[in-house]
N, C-alpha and C positions, 0 to 999 in steps of 0.2 A: 504493500500500500504506500502511495506517495506521501511523504511527510513534509511539513513546512520547512522552507529554507529560503535563503536569499536567491535576489535575482542578480488466439490467433489462429493467428490462423495458419495451420500448415496444410499442405495439399499438393496435388500432382499437377504439374504444368509441363509434363515430359521432363521433369527435373528430378535430381537425386538429392537435393539439399533439403533434408528434413532433420528435425531435432525432437526426440521424444521427451515426454515429461520425466520418464525414468532417468534418462541421461542427464537432464537438467538437475535433478535432485542429487545425483551422484557427483556432479562436478561443482567445484567452488567457483562462484561467479566473481567477476572482476570488481574491485572496489570502486572503480571509476570508469566511466565511458564518455567519450567526447564524439559528438555526432554533428555533421553538417547536412542540412536539408537543401537540396537543389532541385530545379525543375522549371518548367515553363508555365505560362498562363494563356488562357484563351481570350478571344476578342469580346466575349460576352460580359467580361468585367466582374464576374462573381468573386466573392471573397477568396483570399489565398488558401489553397489546399495545404500549402506548406506550413503556414502559420497555425492553422487548425490542427495539423498533424503534430506540430511541436507542442501545442497545448495538451493534446491527448497523451503524448509520451510523458510529459512532465506532470500530468495530472493537475494542472493549474493553468488559469488564463494568463500566461506570461506574454504572449504575442498578440498584437492587435490584428483581428481578422476583419475589421470593418473597412480597411483600406489596403491598398497594395503596399508591400514592403519596399521602401525606398533605399534603406541602408541595411547592411548586414548587422544583426544584433544577436547577442548570446543570452540565453536564459539557463539557470541552473537550479536543480532540485534533487533531493534525495528520493530515489525511486526504487522500491523493493530492495533496500539495502545497498544500493549503489549511488554514488555521487554522479549524476548525469548532467552533462552540459550539452545543450542543443543550440546550434547556430541557424537562425533563419536568414534567408538571402533574398535579394530581389529576383523576380522571375523574368525570364525573357518571353517574348511572344512566340508561341509555338508556330504561328503562321509565317514568320518572317526569318530571313537569314541573320546571322550574327552582325553583319554590317549595319542592320537597322536598329540594333540595340544600342542605346546611348552609351557613350564611353564611360560615363560615371557609373552606370549600372554594371558594366563589365568589370570595372575596377573594384566595385563593392563585392561582386561575386568572387573575384580573385582574393580579395582581402579576408574573406570568410575563414580561411584556414588558419589565420593568425589570431582569431578570436577565441580559440580553445587550446591555449598553449599546454604542452609544447607542440602538439600536432593532433589532428583528428584521428580517431580510431576507425571511423566509418563515414561514408556518404550514403544518404538515403535519397534516391532519385524518385521524387514524388510524381506519380502519374494518376490522373483521375480514373477510377475504376469504370470500365466500360467505354473508355475513350476510343474513338475510331482509329486515330493515329495514322493518318495518310502519309504518303512519302515525303511531303513537305515538312511534316513534323519530325520525321526521322533525320532529314538533312539539317534542320535547325538544331536538333539535339546534338548531333555529331559535331557541328561547328561550335556550339557553345561549350561543350565539354573539353574543347581544345584550350579553354581558359585555364585548365588544370594540367598537371603532369600526365603523361600518357599512361601511367600506372593507376590512374583514378579508378578504372574498371575493376582492378584487383581488390579494391576496398569499398565497392559499391553494392548495395542491395536495392533492387527495384521495389518500391513501396507503392502499391495500388491503394489510393486513398478513396474510401467510399463514404457516402453520406446517406445511403439507404441500405437496407438489408441486401446482402449479395451472396453469391455462391461461386466457389472456385471454378465450377464448370463453365461459368460465363466469362472467364478471362479471355482477353483478346489474343487469339493465336497468332495474329500478325506481329505481336511483340515477342514471339519466341526468340527471335534473333537477339533482342536486347537482354532478355533473361540469361541466355547462353553466354553473351559477352560479359555478363556480370557473374560468371561462375555458377549459373543455375540458381542464383539466390533471389528470392522474392518473398514478399509478405503482403497480406491484405489487412488494412487497418480501417475500421469503421469509426469515423469521428463522431457519429451520433451515439456510440456506445462507450462514452468516456468512462462509465463506471465499470466496464468490463476489464478488469485488471489482467486477465489471462492473455488478451491479445497484445498488451504491452510487454508482459513478461516474456512471451514467446519471441517477440521482436528483439528484445535485448539479448535473449539467449542465442538468437541467430547471429547477432553482431559478434558475440563472444565466440561462437563456433567459427565464424569467418576469421577472427583473429588467430584461432588455433590452426586453422587450415593454412594461414599465411605465416605460421610459425612465429607469431608475435610481431610480425612486421607491420608497421603502420605507414600511413601516407606521410612521406617526408616533405618537410617545408624548408625553404631557404630563408632563414631569418634575416639574411642580408638584404633580401628583396622587400621586407616589410617596410623599411623606411622609404625606399623608392616608391612603393605603392602609395604610401601615405602622402608623400610629396606630390605625386601625380593627382591624387584625389583632391588635395587642397587646391591645386592649380585649376582643376576642372570646376570645383565648387565656386572659386572666385570668378572664373570666366562666366559660369552660369548666373552668378549674382549680378555681374556687370551687364549681361544680356537682358536680365529681367529689369534692371534699373533703366536701361535704354528703352525697352518696350514701354515701361511706365511713363517715361518722359514723352515719348511719341504720342501716347494716348492723351496725356495732358495737353499737348500742343493741339491735337486734333479737336479735343473738347473746346479749347479756347477759340479755335477757328470757327467751329460751328456756332458758338455763342455770338461771335462777331457778326455772323450773317443775320 
């Protein structure tokens, strides 16, 4: 049960990555897990599935689900005897290539790995359950994951985020390639069943099983790049602020011109 602190589902998808309850009880879980949530968003503008997923994992409303995530932010909570850190990130548009994603968003996504020092144990690639996922989504995903090191797939679990009751039999077979690329690792999380602790426990067990399969290897980060990324972020933020001020000045001038008429 998640306790106060500062700020599942198993199944077949032609996959061999399963973890039984008996194995979980026999193994000693990690005292700490650090997780980064990544993924895209659709044009309908619905609340972020990643933020809702982060809240479900932490068992507390840490992330704002009423608006899109503009900056990478970390939340921390004790969950089932583990100190769990979850990093929420800005999402890219599934419908568009990486070149259409604002540079500031790309920098925030890159910066996410530095918000759970010393490095993340796992990435959860959040995809809406039942998503059609056409070829354009696949291309967008591949391009945006290039923001990370090429080993990112070795540390990734595909997380199908559901908001209604669902069945593993309904998983999109068109995503088989992605599940295989992530070592046949996937999980289904129903964000409407936040009180179901089993689905979160099973997810954390799958993260730990992935760590064991990787022989304790985690996603390595270059600490030297952290300062460079921060400097680029600040430069982009200052540029965005100057652009906003210029637009506001232009609006004031136009209003004065119309008043003069």
